[in-house]
A tleap script that builds the chain and sets N, CA, C and O, in Angstrom:
source leaprc.protein.ff14SB
mol = sequence {
  NMET GLN LYS ILE ILE ASN VAL LEU ALA ILE
  ALA SER PHE ALA VAL SER ALA ALA VAL ILE
  GLY SER GLY THR TYR LEU TYR LEU ASN LYS
  ASP ILE LEU LEU GLU ASP ALA ARG GLN LYS
  ILE THR GLU ALA ALA THR GLU ALA ILE THR
  ASP ALA LEU PRO GLY MET MET ASP ALA ALA
  MET PRO GLU LEU PRO ASP ALA THR GLY GLY
  ALA ILE GLY MET PRO ALA ALA THR GLY SER
  ALA ILE PRO MET LEU CPRO
}
set mol.1.N position { 163.472 84.450 -38.963 }
set mol.1.CA position { 162.260 85.784 -38.465 }
set mol.1.C position { 162.924 86.851 -37.379 }
set mol.1.O position { 162.424 87.939 -37.093 }
set mol.2.N position { 164.439 86.187 -36.709 }
set mol.2.CA position { 164.865 87.519 -36.438 }
set mol.2.C position { 164.814 88.279 -36.829 }
set mol.2.O position { 164.943 89.356 -36.247 }
set mol.3.N position { 164.578 88.118 -38.138 }
set mol.3.CA position { 166.084 90.293 -38.785 }
set mol.3.C position { 164.929 90.354 -39.073 }
set mol.3.O position { 164.742 91.570 -39.030 }
set mol.4.N position { 163.469 89.653 -39.493 }
set mol.4.CA position { 162.044 90.566 -39.761 }
set mol.4.C position { 161.897 91.420 -38.599 }
set mol.4.O position { 161.949 92.645 -38.708 }
set mol.5.N position { 161.672 90.689 -37.224 }
set mol.5.CA position { 161.538 91.097 -35.915 }
set mol.5.C position { 162.957 92.333 -35.722 }
set mol.5.O position { 162.258 93.345 -35.669 }
set mol.6.N position { 164.007 92.714 -35.627 }
set mol.6.CA position { 164.581 93.962 -36.049 }
set mol.6.C position { 164.781 94.929 -37.194 }
set mol.6.O position { 165.421 95.979 -37.137 }
set mol.7.N position { 164.106 94.402 -38.303 }
set mol.7.CA position { 164.310 95.818 -38.794 }
set mol.7.C position { 162.563 96.281 -38.403 }
set mol.7.O position { 162.227 97.409 -38.764 }
set mol.8.N position { 161.675 95.538 -37.794 }
set mol.8.CA position { 160.545 96.260 -36.952 }
set mol.8.C position { 160.730 96.930 -36.500 }
set mol.8.O position { 160.181 98.005 -36.744 }
set mol.9.N position { 162.156 96.714 -34.941 }
set mol.9.CA position { 162.176 97.498 -34.159 }
set mol.9.C position { 162.859 98.599 -34.693 }
set mol.9.O position { 162.579 99.648 -34.113 }
set mol.10.N position { 163.735 98.711 -35.693 }
set mol.10.CA position { 164.238 100.107 -36.379 }
set mol.10.C position { 163.139 100.651 -37.147 }
set mol.10.O position { 163.045 101.829 -37.491 }
set mol.11.N position { 162.542 99.982 -37.326 }
set mol.11.CA position { 161.188 101.172 -38.479 }
set mol.11.C position { 160.431 101.432 -36.828 }
set mol.11.O position { 160.351 102.660 -36.864 }
set mol.12.N position { 160.186 101.262 -36.251 }
set mol.12.CA position { 159.348 101.538 -35.082 }
set mol.12.C position { 160.573 102.850 -34.004 }
set mol.12.O position { 160.323 103.777 -33.234 }
set mol.13.N position { 161.358 102.469 -34.326 }
set mol.13.CA position { 162.144 103.766 -33.986 }
set mol.13.C position { 162.640 104.970 -34.674 }
set mol.13.O position { 162.798 106.083 -34.173 }
set mol.14.N position { 162.846 104.632 -35.788 }
set mol.14.CA position { 162.192 105.776 -37.143 }
set mol.14.C position { 161.002 106.488 -36.577 }
set mol.14.O position { 160.994 107.650 -36.172 }
set mol.15.N position { 159.879 105.549 -36.601 }
set mol.15.CA position { 158.575 106.694 -36.190 }
set mol.15.C position { 158.637 107.239 -35.497 }
set mol.15.O position { 158.445 108.446 -35.650 }
set mol.16.N position { 158.957 106.681 -34.234 }
set mol.16.CA position { 158.739 107.550 -32.908 }
set mol.16.C position { 159.947 108.427 -32.657 }
set mol.16.O position { 159.947 109.030 -31.583 }
set mol.17.N position { 161.025 108.606 -33.510 }
set mol.17.CA position { 161.761 109.221 -33.542 }
set mol.17.C position { 161.317 110.447 -34.604 }
set mol.17.O position { 161.337 111.487 -33.946 }
set mol.18.N position { 160.907 110.741 -36.054 }
set mol.18.CA position { 160.250 111.289 -36.185 }
set mol.18.C position { 159.055 111.977 -35.612 }
set mol.18.O position { 158.731 113.113 -35.958 }
set mol.19.N position { 158.404 111.263 -34.723 }
set mol.19.CA position { 157.125 112.069 -34.326 }
set mol.19.C position { 157.565 113.126 -32.889 }
set mol.19.O position { 157.083 114.167 -32.443 }
set mol.20.N position { 158.621 112.319 -32.516 }
set mol.20.CA position { 159.108 113.454 -31.652 }
set mol.20.C position { 159.738 114.405 -31.445 }
set mol.20.O position { 159.910 115.143 -30.474 }
set mol.21.N position { 160.313 114.320 -33.075 }
set mol.21.CA position { 161.443 115.726 -33.356 }
set mol.21.C position { 160.686 116.331 -33.985 }
set mol.21.O position { 160.860 117.545 -33.875 }
set mol.22.N position { 159.615 115.945 -34.843 }
set mol.22.CA position { 158.592 117.314 -35.499 }
set mol.22.C position { 157.665 117.853 -33.964 }
set mol.22.O position { 157.453 119.051 -33.780 }
set mol.23.N position { 157.220 116.855 -33.031 }
set mol.23.CA position { 156.528 117.215 -32.044 }
set mol.23.C position { 157.452 118.859 -31.748 }
set mol.23.O position { 157.140 120.012 -32.046 }
set mol.24.N position { 158.772 118.236 -30.982 }
set mol.24.CA position { 159.533 119.481 -30.501 }
set mol.24.C position { 159.506 120.591 -31.570 }
set mol.24.O position { 158.934 121.673 -31.432 }
set mol.25.N position { 160.096 120.247 -32.490 }
set mol.25.CA position { 159.649 121.251 -34.072 }
set mol.25.C position { 158.392 122.187 -33.511 }
set mol.25.O position { 158.648 123.184 -32.836 }
set mol.26.N position { 157.294 121.889 -33.763 }
set mol.26.CA position { 156.164 122.122 -33.470 }
set mol.26.C position { 155.577 123.098 -32.618 }
set mol.26.O position { 154.793 124.002 -32.908 }
set mol.27.N position { 156.197 122.703 -31.252 }
set mol.27.CA position { 156.185 123.312 -30.230 }
set mol.27.C position { 157.216 124.459 -29.849 }
set mol.27.O position { 157.013 125.350 -29.025 }
set mol.28.N position { 158.235 124.284 -30.524 }
set mol.28.CA position { 159.473 125.156 -30.483 }
set mol.28.C position { 159.468 126.550 -31.256 }
set mol.28.O position { 160.057 127.556 -30.861 }
set mol.29.N position { 158.376 126.405 -32.932 }
set mol.29.CA position { 158.336 127.176 -33.407 }
set mol.29.C position { 156.758 127.421 -33.875 }
set mol.29.O position { 156.486 127.777 -35.022 }
set mol.30.N position { 155.563 127.146 -32.663 }
set mol.30.CA position { 154.074 127.572 -32.432 }
set mol.30.C position { 153.773 129.054 -33.288 }
set mol.30.O position { 153.126 129.224 -34.321 }
set mol.31.N position { 154.510 130.046 -32.427 }
set mol.31.CA position { 154.217 131.447 -31.967 }
set mol.31.C position { 154.493 131.964 -33.552 }
set mol.31.O position { 153.715 132.845 -33.918 }
set mol.32.N position { 155.308 131.613 -34.349 }
set mol.32.CA position { 155.776 131.771 -35.210 }
set mol.32.C position { 155.045 131.099 -36.769 }
set mol.32.O position { 154.905 131.637 -37.867 }
set mol.33.N position { 154.670 129.659 -36.260 }
set mol.33.CA position { 153.369 129.510 -37.190 }
set mol.33.C position { 152.281 130.365 -37.070 }
set mol.33.O position { 151.680 130.992 -37.942 }
set mol.34.N position { 152.140 130.317 -36.089 }
set mol.34.CA position { 150.667 130.934 -35.314 }
set mol.34.C position { 150.384 132.550 -36.207 }
set mol.34.O position { 149.376 132.721 -36.893 }
set mol.35.N position { 151.153 133.310 -36.081 }
set mol.35.CA position { 151.554 134.363 -37.291 }
set mol.35.C position { 151.578 134.746 -38.199 }
set mol.35.O position { 151.289 135.869 -38.612 }
set mol.36.N position { 151.996 133.715 -38.767 }
set mol.36.CA position { 152.161 133.289 -40.022 }
set mol.36.C position { 150.929 133.321 -40.761 }
set mol.36.O position { 150.655 133.829 -41.848 }
set mol.37.N position { 150.097 132.523 -39.756 }
set mol.37.CA position { 149.172 131.609 -40.240 }
set mol.37.C position { 147.749 132.779 -40.124 }
set mol.37.O position { 146.737 132.781 -40.826 }
set mol.38.N position { 148.096 133.666 -39.046 }
set mol.38.CA position { 147.280 134.481 -38.309 }
set mol.38.C position { 146.977 135.775 -39.569 }
set mol.38.O position { 145.841 136.193 -39.794 }
set mol.39.N position { 147.952 136.169 -40.141 }
set mol.39.CA position { 148.442 136.662 -41.824 }
set mol.39.C position { 148.192 136.226 -42.775 }
set mol.39.O position { 147.116 136.744 -43.077 }
set mol.40.N position { 148.518 135.466 -43.637 }
set mol.40.CA position { 147.876 134.931 -44.646 }
set mol.40.C position { 146.096 134.463 -43.896 }
set mol.40.O position { 145.691 133.424 -44.419 }
set mol.41.N position { 145.577 134.769 -43.348 }
set mol.41.CA position { 143.719 134.554 -43.275 }
set mol.41.C position { 143.698 135.481 -43.324 }
set mol.41.O position { 142.752 135.795 -44.046 }
set mol.42.N position { 144.478 136.761 -42.784 }
set mol.42.CA position { 143.773 138.750 -42.791 }
set mol.42.C position { 143.932 138.310 -43.726 }
set mol.42.O position { 143.082 137.707 -44.382 }
set mol.43.N position { 145.445 138.566 -44.120 }
set mol.43.CA position { 145.176 139.553 -46.335 }
set mol.43.C position { 144.220 138.361 -46.542 }
set mol.43.O position { 143.225 139.031 -46.817 }
set mol.44.N position { 143.852 137.265 -46.603 }
set mol.44.CA position { 143.135 136.776 -47.489 }
set mol.44.C position { 141.423 136.523 -47.444 }
set mol.44.O position { 140.752 135.826 -48.205 }
set mol.45.N position { 141.031 137.245 -46.417 }
set mol.45.CA position { 139.699 137.703 -46.256 }
set mol.45.C position { 139.723 139.104 -46.382 }
set mol.45.O position { 138.621 139.434 -46.821 }
set mol.46.N position { 140.344 139.960 -46.235 }
set mol.46.CA position { 140.786 141.209 -46.803 }
set mol.46.C position { 140.547 141.277 -48.054 }
set mol.46.O position { 139.658 142.083 -48.329 }
set mol.47.N position { 141.172 140.540 -49.236 }
set mol.47.CA position { 141.417 139.965 -50.467 }
set mol.47.C position { 139.984 140.066 -51.297 }
set mol.47.O position { 139.704 140.662 -52.337 }
set mol.48.N position { 139.168 139.211 -50.381 }
set mol.48.CA position { 137.876 138.474 -50.397 }
set mol.48.C position { 136.847 139.758 -50.170 }
set mol.48.O position { 135.725 139.750 -50.677 }
set mol.49.N position { 137.081 140.292 -49.779 }
set mol.49.CA position { 135.627 140.827 -49.370 }
set mol.49.C position { 135.967 142.102 -49.944 }
set mol.49.O position { 135.006 142.871 -49.922 }
set mol.50.N position { 137.221 142.681 -50.552 }
set mol.50.CA position { 137.483 143.485 -50.832 }
set mol.50.C position { 137.308 143.752 -52.898 }
set mol.50.O position { 137.079 144.586 -53.774 }
set mol.51.N position { 137.620 142.363 -52.640 }
set mol.51.CA position { 136.534 141.652 -54.414 }
set mol.51.C position { 135.699 141.635 -54.678 }
set mol.51.O position { 135.493 141.987 -55.839 }
set mol.52.N position { 134.327 141.141 -53.686 }
set mol.52.CA position { 133.802 141.008 -53.851 }
set mol.52.C position { 132.653 142.824 -53.281 }
set mol.52.O position { 131.703 142.798 -54.064 }
set mol.53.N position { 132.525 143.853 -52.540 }
set mol.53.CA position { 132.524 144.703 -52.498 }
set mol.53.C position { 133.403 145.726 -52.856 }
set mol.53.O position { 133.875 146.526 -52.048 }
set mol.54.N position { 133.655 145.714 -54.188 }
set mol.54.CA position { 134.782 147.487 -54.712 }
set mol.54.C position { 134.296 148.527 -54.304 }
set mol.54.O position { 134.929 149.490 -53.872 }
set mol.55.N position { 132.439 148.366 -54.466 }
set mol.55.CA position { 132.400 150.191 -54.307 }
set mol.55.C position { 131.961 149.896 -53.513 }
set mol.55.O position { 130.916 149.371 -53.896 }
set mol.56.N position { 132.041 149.830 -52.119 }
set mol.56.CA position { 131.643 150.027 -51.209 }
set mol.56.C position { 132.277 150.539 -49.856 }
set mol.56.O position { 132.076 151.245 -48.868 }
set mol.57.N position { 133.437 149.462 -50.662 }
set mol.57.CA position { 134.382 149.730 -49.918 }
set mol.57.C position { 135.105 151.305 -49.651 }
set mol.57.O position { 135.665 151.787 -48.667 }
set mol.58.N position { 134.757 151.917 -51.221 }
set mol.58.CA position { 135.159 153.669 -51.358 }
set mol.58.C position { 134.259 154.561 -50.640 }
set mol.58.O position { 134.383 155.726 -50.265 }
set mol.59.N position { 133.291 153.681 -50.545 }
set mol.59.CA position { 132.038 154.668 -50.836 }
set mol.59.C position { 132.095 154.413 -48.230 }
set mol.59.O position { 131.819 155.301 -47.423 }
set mol.60.N position { 132.443 153.263 -47.978 }
set mol.60.CA position { 132.714 153.391 -46.473 }
set mol.60.C position { 133.332 154.237 -45.679 }
set mol.60.O position { 132.929 154.452 -44.536 }
set mol.61.N position { 134.459 154.854 -46.234 }
set mol.61.CA position { 135.337 156.296 -45.602 }
set mol.61.C position { 134.744 157.059 -45.778 }
set mol.61.O position { 134.883 157.674 -46.835 }
set mol.62.N position { 133.705 157.460 -44.796 }
set mol.62.CA position { 133.645 159.160 -45.081 }
set mol.62.C position { 134.767 160.211 -46.003 }
set mol.62.O position { 135.535 159.645 -46.781 }
set mol.63.N position { 134.794 160.982 -45.939 }
set mol.63.CA position { 135.483 162.030 -47.098 }
set mol.63.C position { 135.845 163.504 -45.859 }
set mol.63.O position { 134.818 163.820 -45.258 }
set mol.64.N position { 136.738 164.110 -45.576 }
set mol.64.CA position { 137.441 164.950 -44.299 }
set mol.64.C position { 136.856 166.679 -44.957 }
set mol.64.O position { 137.175 167.343 -45.944 }
set mol.65.N position { 136.266 166.807 -44.267 }
set mol.65.CA position { 135.514 168.124 -44.688 }
set mol.65.C position { 136.503 169.042 -44.911 }
set mol.65.O position { 137.592 168.905 -44.355 }
set mol.66.N position { 136.186 170.341 -45.950 }
set mol.66.CA position { 137.520 171.260 -46.196 }
set mol.66.C position { 137.938 171.917 -45.022 }
set mol.66.O position { 139.100 171.906 -44.616 }
set mol.67.N position { 136.469 172.806 -44.176 }
set mol.67.CA position { 136.785 173.765 -43.859 }
set mol.67.C position { 135.680 173.073 -42.704 }
set mol.67.O position { 134.896 172.131 -42.825 }
set mol.68.N position { 136.050 174.167 -41.298 }
set mol.68.CA position { 135.388 173.508 -40.222 }
set mol.68.C position { 134.751 174.719 -39.223 }
set mol.68.O position { 135.640 175.561 -39.096 }
set mol.69.N position { 133.783 175.042 -38.616 }
set mol.69.CA position { 133.703 175.767 -38.438 }
set mol.69.C position { 134.338 176.393 -37.521 }
set mol.69.O position { 135.354 175.796 -37.166 }
set mol.70.N position { 134.017 177.973 -36.665 }
set mol.70.CA position { 134.983 178.814 -35.706 }
set mol.70.C position { 134.504 177.771 -34.262 }
set mol.70.O position { 133.874 176.717 -34.175 }
set mol.71.N position { 135.059 178.539 -33.410 }
set mol.71.CA position { 135.283 177.827 -31.956 }
set mol.71.C position { 133.859 178.290 -31.585 }
set mol.71.O position { 133.238 179.315 -31.864 }
set mol.72.N position { 133.464 176.906 -30.674 }
set mol.72.CA position { 132.536 177.716 -29.696 }
set mol.72.C position { 132.876 178.227 -28.454 }
set mol.72.O position { 133.757 177.646 -27.821 }
set mol.73.N position { 132.176 179.505 -27.850 }
set mol.73.CA position { 132.630 180.197 -26.691 }
set mol.73.C position { 132.380 179.609 -25.320 }
set mol.73.O position { 131.625 178.639 -25.388 }
set mol.74.N position { 132.795 179.910 -24.067 }
set mol.74.CA position { 132.417 179.271 -22.404 }
set mol.74.C position { 130.982 179.546 -22.337 }
set mol.74.O position { 130.729 180.544 -23.011 }
set mol.75.N position { 129.945 179.042 -21.782 }
set mol.75.CA position { 129.424 179.931 -21.696 }
set mol.75.C position { 129.176 180.692 -20.477 }
set mol.75.O position { 130.212 180.661 -19.814 }
set mol.76.N position { 128.578 181.132 -20.087 }
set mol.76.CA position { 128.435 182.678 -18.930 }
set mol.76.C position { 128.335 181.656 -17.777 }
set mol.76.O position { 127.567 180.695 -17.735 }
set mol.77.N position { 129.447 182.112 -16.636 }
set mol.77.CA position { 129.221 181.885 -15.783 }
set mol.77.C position { 128.402 182.985 -14.448 }
set mol.77.O position { 128.446 184.168 -14.109 }
set mol.78.N position { 127.660 181.655 -14.005 }
set mol.78.CA position { 126.570 182.463 -13.007 }
set mol.78.C position { 126.562 182.218 -11.841 }
set mol.78.O position { 125.821 181.309 -11.469 }
set mol.79.N position { 127.398 182.953 -10.829 }
set mol.79.CA position { 127.771 182.476 -9.139 }
set mol.79.C position { 129.139 181.807 -9.074 }
set mol.79.O position { 129.807 181.895 -10.104 }
set mol.80.N position { 129.551 181.302 -8.280 }
set mol.80.CA position { 131.042 180.582 -8.414 }
set mol.80.C position { 130.922 179.667 -8.761 }
set mol.80.O position { 129.868 179.049 -8.913 }
set mol.81.N position { 132.345 179.238 -9.051 }
set mol.81.CA position { 132.429 177.585 -9.519 }
set mol.81.C position { 131.865 176.553 -8.611 }
set mol.81.O position { 131.098 175.619 -8.846 }
set mol.82.N position { 132.682 177.129 -7.043 }
set mol.82.CA position { 132.423 175.715 -6.072 }
set mol.82.C position { 131.350 176.334 -5.480 }
set mol.82.O position { 131.186 177.523 -5.210 }
set mol.83.N position { 130.583 175.306 -5.298 }
set mol.83.CA position { 129.035 175.545 -4.521 }
set mol.83.C position { 129.059 175.394 -3.463 }
set mol.83.O position { 129.724 174.464 -3.007 }
set mol.84.N position { 128.255 176.351 -2.536 }
set mol.84.CA position { 128.070 176.534 -1.409 }
set mol.84.C position { 127.465 175.583 -0.830 }
set mol.84.O position { 126.532 174.859 -1.179 }
set mol.85.N position { 128.325 175.679 0.448 }
set mol.85.CA position { 127.036 174.304 1.303 }
set mol.85.C position { 126.856 175.021 2.264 }
set mol.85.O position { 127.478 176.038 2.572 }
set mol.86.N position { 125.414 174.190 3.135 }
set mol.86.CA position { 124.357 174.808 3.575 }
set mol.86.C position { 125.441 174.790 5.204 }
set mol.86.O position { 125.008 175.296 6.239 }
savepdb mol mol.pdb
quit
């Protein structure tokens, strides 16, 4: 009977050590794991949208004009730039 209790105690210690070790690993690497997951989700979402809407992605981006108009002149000044106080 004592051997069974000793085996259960060792198994309990092993499980407790595994839980503490994995919790420590996750806590120390949480930022890296979250950033990796966020990057994978973003890539998957972008790929899914691109596959679902192939023609609309190209049409959504407007083309830049080849030429622009001339410069707009300043309006004619009437009076002083600073308003007069009474």
